[in-house]
VOBA-1610 file (N, C-alpha, C; in pm, whole numbers, padded with zeros to 5 digits, always signed):
BEGIN
Unk+00164+03236+02302Unk+00061+03232+02405Unk-00031+03352+02392Unk-00157+03330+02421Unk-00255+03437+02409Unk-00221+03554+02500Unk-00241+03673+02444Unk-00228+03799+02517Unk-00099+03808+02599Unk+00014+03767+02541Unk+00139+03772+02615Unk+00247+03857+02547Unk+00224+03905+02426Unk+00326+03979+02351Unk+00310+04130+02365Unk+00423+04197+02385Unk+00420+04343+02389Unk+00410+04403+02250Unk+00474+04337+02153Unk+00472+04384+02014Unk+00452+04265+01921Unk+00362+04280+01826Unk+00342+04179+01723Unk+00345+04252+01589Unk+00444+04219+01506Unk+00456+04278+01373Unk+00401+04179+01272Unk+00306+04225+01193Unk+00254+04141+01085Unk+00280+04213+00952Unk+00366+04154+00873Unk+00395+04200+00737Unk+00314+04107+00647Unk+00190+04145+00622Unk+00095+04056+00558Unk+00121+04040+00408Unk+00082+03925+00353Unk+00088+03907+00207Unk-00001+04013+00142Unk+00046+04070+00032Unk-00031+04176-00033Unk-00008+04175-00183Unk-00073+04268-00250Unk-00065+04280-00396Unk+00075+04319-00444Unk+00154+04380-00357Unk+00286+04428-00398Unk+00279+04554-00482Unk+00164+04621-00479Unk+00145+04741-00563Unk+00247+04851-00532Unk+00305+04848-00416Unk+00405+04949-00381Unk+00534+04936-00461Unk+00555+04821-00523Unk+00676+04799-00603Unk+00647+04798-00753Unk+00526+04835-00793Unk+00490+04829-00934Unk+00575+04923-01020Unk+00628+05030-00963Unk+00710+05119-01046Unk+00838+05049-01089Unk+00887+04954-01009Unk+01007+04878-01045Unk+00974+04754-01127Unk+00852+04705-01116Unk+00810+04585-01188Unk+00668+04607-01241Unk+00653+04697-01337Unk+00518+04734-01382Unk+00436+04620-01440Unk+00499+04521-01496Unk+00423+04410-01556Unk+00349+04329-01451Unk+00396+04333-01326Unk+00331+04252-01222Unk+00188+04297-01194Unk+00155+04423-01221Unk+00017+04467-01196Unk-00081+04399-01289Unk-00036+04354-01404Unk-00125+04287-01499Unk-00151+04142-01458Unk-00071+04089-01366Unk-00093+03952-01318Unk-00188+03945-01199Unk-00221+04059-01142Unk-00312+04063-01027Unk-00456+04055-01076Unk-00525+03949-01038Unk-00666+03933-01076Unk-00756+03976-00961Unk-00882+03995-00991Unk-00979+04030-00887Unk-00987+03921-00780Unk-00983+03795-00822Unk-00988+03684-00726Unk-00865+03682-00637Unk-00749+03702-00696Unk-00625+03703-00618Unk-00627+03817-00518Unk-00673+03933-00564Unk-00680+04049-00475Unk-00776+04022-00359Unk-00890+03963-00387Unk-00986+03928-00281Unk-00925+03829-00183Unk-00849+03734-00235Unk-00780+03639-00147Unk-00682+03710-00055Unk-00608+03806-00109Unk-00514+03883-00026Unk-00587+03957+00085Unk-00695+04029+00051Unk-00762+04109+00154Unk-00828+04022+00259Unk-00882+03907+00219Unk-00940+03814+00317Unk-00832+03757+00408Unk-00719+03720+00351Unk-00608+03667+00429Unk-00553+03772+00524Unk-00541+03895+00478Unk-00493+04004+00563Unk-00581+04020+00687Unk-00712+04020+00667Unk-00805+04035+00779Unk-00793+03917+00875Unk-00782+03797+00822Unk-00770+03678+00908Unk-00640+03682+00988Unk-00531+03721+00925Unk-00402+03729+00995Unk-00409+03835+01105Unk-00469+03950+01075Unk-00480+04055+01175Unk-00564+04008+01294Unk-00674+03942+01268Unk-00758+03890+01376Unk-00682+03790+01463Unk-00610+03698+01400Unk-00534+03597+01474Unk-00420+03660+01552Unk-00344+03748+01488Unk-00229+03811+01554Unk-00272+03898+01672Unk-00390+03960+01661Unk-00436+04048+01768Unk-00456+03973+01899Unk-00484+03843+01890Unk-00504+03762+02011Unk-00375+03744+02090Unk-00261+03767+02026Unk-00132+03751+02092Unk-00089+03873+02172Unk-00151+03987+02145Unk-00110+04114+02205Unk-00171+04132+02343Unk-00085+04163+02440Unk-00134+04184+02576Unk-00184+04327+02593Unk-00265+04354+02695Unk-00310+04491+02718Unk-00191+04587+02730Unk-00201+04698+02659Unk-00092+04795+02655Unk+00009+04763+02545Unk-00001+04645+02485Unk+00089+04605+02377Unk+00042+04660+02244Unk+00124+04636+02142Unk+00095+04693+02011Unk+00096+04588+01900Unk+00001+04604+01810Unk-00008+04526+01688Unk+00037+04618+01575Unk+00139+04579+01501Unk+00195+04662+01395Unk+00165+04593+01262Unk+00089+04658+01179Unk+00041+04603+01052Unk+00117+04671+00938Unk+00176+04592+00848Unk+00254+04650+00738Unk+00225+04581+00606Unk+00227+04660+00499Unk+00218+04608+00363Unk+00315+04684+00274Unk+00341+04626+00157Unk+00415+04698+00053Unk+00315+04733-00057Unk+00204+04789-00015Unk+00093+04823-00104Unk+00058+04971-00090Unk+00002+05026-00197Unk-00050+05162-00192Unk-00202+05163-00204Unk-00263+05046-00205Unk-00408+05036-00226Unk-00485+05046-00094Unk-00582+05136-00086Unk-00658+05155+00039Unk-00725+05028+00091Unk-00769+04939+00001Unk-00836+04816+00044Unk-00744+04728+00127Unk-00614+04738+00105Unk-00517+04658+00180Unk-00461+04734+00300Unk-00489+04861+00306Unk-00427+04947+00408Unk-00530+05013+00497Unk-00565+05137+00467Unk-00656+05212+00554Unk-00789+05140+00576Unk-00842+05081+00470Unk-00971+05012+00483Unk-00959+04885+00568Unk-00845+04817+00562Unk-00823+04699+00648Unk-00821+04742+00795Unk-00751+04851+00822Unk-00741+04899+00961Unk-00879+04942+01010Unk-00951+05017+00929Unk-01086+05062+00969Unk-01177+04943+00994Unk-01172+04842+00909Unk-01257+04723+00927Unk-01218+04648+01055Unk-01088+04636+01081Unk-01044+04568+01203Unk-01093+04645+01326Unk-01076+04776+01327Unk-01119+04856+01442Unk-01272+04852+01460Unk-01345+04830+01352Unk-01490+04815+01361Unk-01529+04678+01418Unk-01440+04578+01399Unk-01468+04442+01449Unk-01432+04427+01597Unk-01348+04513+01649Unk-01302+04498+01787Unk-01311+04631+01861Unk-01329+04623+01988Unk-01333+04746+02069Unk-01212+04757+02160Unk-01119+04663+02149Unk-01006+04662+02243Unk-00877+04718+02183Unk-00882+04771+02061Unk-00764+04832+02000Unk-00796+04974+01957Unk-00693+05057+01954Unk-00704+05193+01900Unk-00580+05220+01816Unk-00596+05305+01716Unk-00483+05344+01633Unk-00400+05448+01705Unk-00270+05435+01699Unk-00180+05535+01755Unk-00134+05624+01640Unk-00151+05756+01650Unk-00107+05844+01542Unk+00043+05825+01513Unk+00073+05799+01388Unk+00210+05766+01350Unk+00307+05883+01371Unk+00258+06006+01359Unk+00345+06122+01376Unk+00413+06127+01511Unk+00340+06096+01616Unk+00398+06097+01751Unk+00504+05989+01766Unk+00479+05872+01709Unk+00577+05763+01716Unk+00701+05798+01633Unk+00680+05855+01516Unk+00791+05894+01429Unk+00881+05994+01501Unk+00820+06096+01559Unk+00895+06200+01629Unk+00974+06141+01746Unk+00913+06052+01822Unk+00978+05993+01939Unk+01093+05900+01902Unk+01072+05814+01803Unk+01171+05711+01775Unk+01266+05743+01659Unk+01222+05826+01565Unk+01306+05857+01450Unk+01354+06001+01452Unk+01266+06089+01494Unk+01300+06231+01499Unk+01256+06301+01372Unk+01230+06429+01387Unk+01187+06507+01271Unk+01039+06489+01242Unk+01000+06540+01128Unk+00860+06537+01087Unk+00830+06410+01009Unk+00723+06346+01043Unk+00679+06225+00974Unk+00641+06260+00830Unk+00683+06179+00733Unk+00649+06208+00594Unk+00505+06177+00557Unk+00427+06133+00653Unk+00289+06092+00625Unk+00196+06151+00732Unk+00095+06229+00691Unk+00000+06282+00789Unk-00099+06174+00833Unk-00164+06195+00944Unk-00270+06103+00987Unk-00220+05993+01081Unk-00304+05893+01098Unk-00275+05786+01192Unk-00177+05683+01140Unk-00157+05676+01007Unk-00078+05568+00948Unk+00040+05622+00869Unk+00141+05540+00855Unk+00253+05573+00768Unk+00218+05524+00628Unk+00218+05613+00533Unk+00187+05578+00395Unk+00290+05645+00305Unk+00379+05565+00250Unk+00482+05616+00160Unk+00444+05579+00018Unk+00467+05671-00075Unk+00435+05646-00215Unk+00546+05701-00304Unk+00564+05643-00422Unk+00665+05696-00514Unk+00640+05843-00547Unk+00516+05882-00563Unk+00485+06021-00599Unk+00516+06119-00487Unk+00488+06082-00364Unk+00504+06175-00252Unk+00640+06166-00185Unk+00696+06046-00174Unk+00820+06030-00097Unk+00936+05973-00179Unk+00913+05952-00309Unk+01016+05896-00398Unk+01070+05763-00346Unk+00983+05683-00288Unk+01017+05551-00237Unk+00920+05451-00299Unk+00944+05324-00276Unk+00840+05226-00307Unk+00721+05254-00217Unk+00607+05200-00252Unk+00489+05216-00169Unk+00499+05128-00045Unk+00461+05182+00066Unk+00468+05112+00193Unk+00361+05167+00285Unk+00303+05081+00368Unk+00201+05123+00463Unk+00229+05058+00598Unk+00205+05134+00704Unk+00221+05080+00838Unk+00122+05147+00932Unk+00057+05066+01015Unk-00032+05118+01118Unk+00007+05052+01250Unk+00003+05131+01356Unk+00035+05079+01489Unk-00093+05090+01572Unk-00136+04976+01624Unk-00258+04969+01704Unk-00224+04924+01844Unk-00281+04989+01942Unk-00255+04955+02081Unk-00376+04883+02140Unk-00346+04773+02212Unk-00453+04699+02281Unk-00486+04772+02410Unk-00613+04802+02431Unk-00657+04877+02548Unk-00681+04786+02668Unk-00747+04672+02646Unk-00777+04582+02758Unk-00746+04439+02720
//
């Protein structure tokens, strides 16, 4: 139902670039058209899922990608399309629910093999204002 969910998690289809260190050949199968299809689908899913979030609720966007077009740029584009959501800084959420220092600075959780010795992962938490 519209605007009735406190939390909506969307683990969107993505390039899988966050797992390329374990499966390096898969990066050669990603075409420009396929990548464009992923980013278009991600935006459409985010727009649709946002309609389910009630005021004060949260939309949680996740990928297993390290590419900005699927992550930070998707969030920026979504926030430019709507005025009823804001990004919640991930550090405050990390400290409250997990404890300790967040391994990623800024508004989003961004894990990478180079920085955190993990697969690539991205997460943003957006709160509906009205």
